[in-house]
N, C-alpha and C positions, 0 to 999 in steps of 0.2 A: 646973166648966168655964165659962170666960168666952166668950161668943159676941159676935162683932163686931156692933155695931148697924148698922142700915140707914141709908142717907143718902137724902135726898129733894130733888127740885127741882119747884117749882110753875111751870106754864106757863099763861098766860092770853091769849095772842095767837095769831093765825094766823101761823105761822113755821116755819122749820126750826131745830131746837134740838139742838146737840150736848150731850147730858146728861153723857156721860162718854167719855173716850178711853182705850182699853186694855181688857184683859180684865177682866170684871166679871160680876155676876149681876143680871138684871132680876127683881126680886121681884114687883112689882105695878104696875098703873096704877090710880089712883083717879080716877074721873070725878066731879068735884065738882058740876057742873051738867050737864044732858043735853047730849051732844055735838052741836054745831051743824053740824059737818062731819066728814069722815073723819079718823082719827088713825092714822098709819102708824108702826109701830115697826120700826126697822132696826138690824141688827148691823153697824155700819160707822162710819167717820169721814168718809166722803164718798159722794156718790151715793145711790142708793136701790134697789140690786139685791139686797141681802141682807135681805129683809123677813122679820121674825119674825111679824108679824100686822098686820092692818088692822082697826081698829074702825070700824064703820059709823056714819054720821051718824044722829042721833036715838037712839043708845044711851043708856039711862037712867043716871042717876048711880048709882055703886056702886063696889065694890072688886073688881078683876079680877086674880086671881093668875096669874102666869106661871112664876116660879121656874125660869128658864132661864139657862144660862151664855152669855155673849156673848164671842166671840173678839176682836173689834176695838173694841167700844164700843157705846154706846146713842145713837141719833139718832132724834129724834121729829119728824114732820112733821104739823102741825095745819093742816087745810085751811080752818078758820074759827076765829073767836074762841071758845075753849072753855076752861073752867077745869079743868085736870087736874093731878095730882101723880104724878110718876114716883118709885117707891121702888126703890132699887138698893143693891148692896153691891159695893165694890171689892175 
């Protein structure tokens, strides 16, 4: 059985980033350096009302598995410069 591989996007700035638009799965967030500010994970293509999770500032580097289905897309808000990688599947 062939399994579709995951896709990733690396974010290194304080920004609002639309990682993917449309139904998909958020597999994990990899925090490559300790989080300098909060990281908000949203299931939507605009706004910030469908929050999946908020990762606190000073969260240590590591692999954080979510394995959740997103109905509208993946939107990430990084409140400070932090090096993270979003792992997802469309």
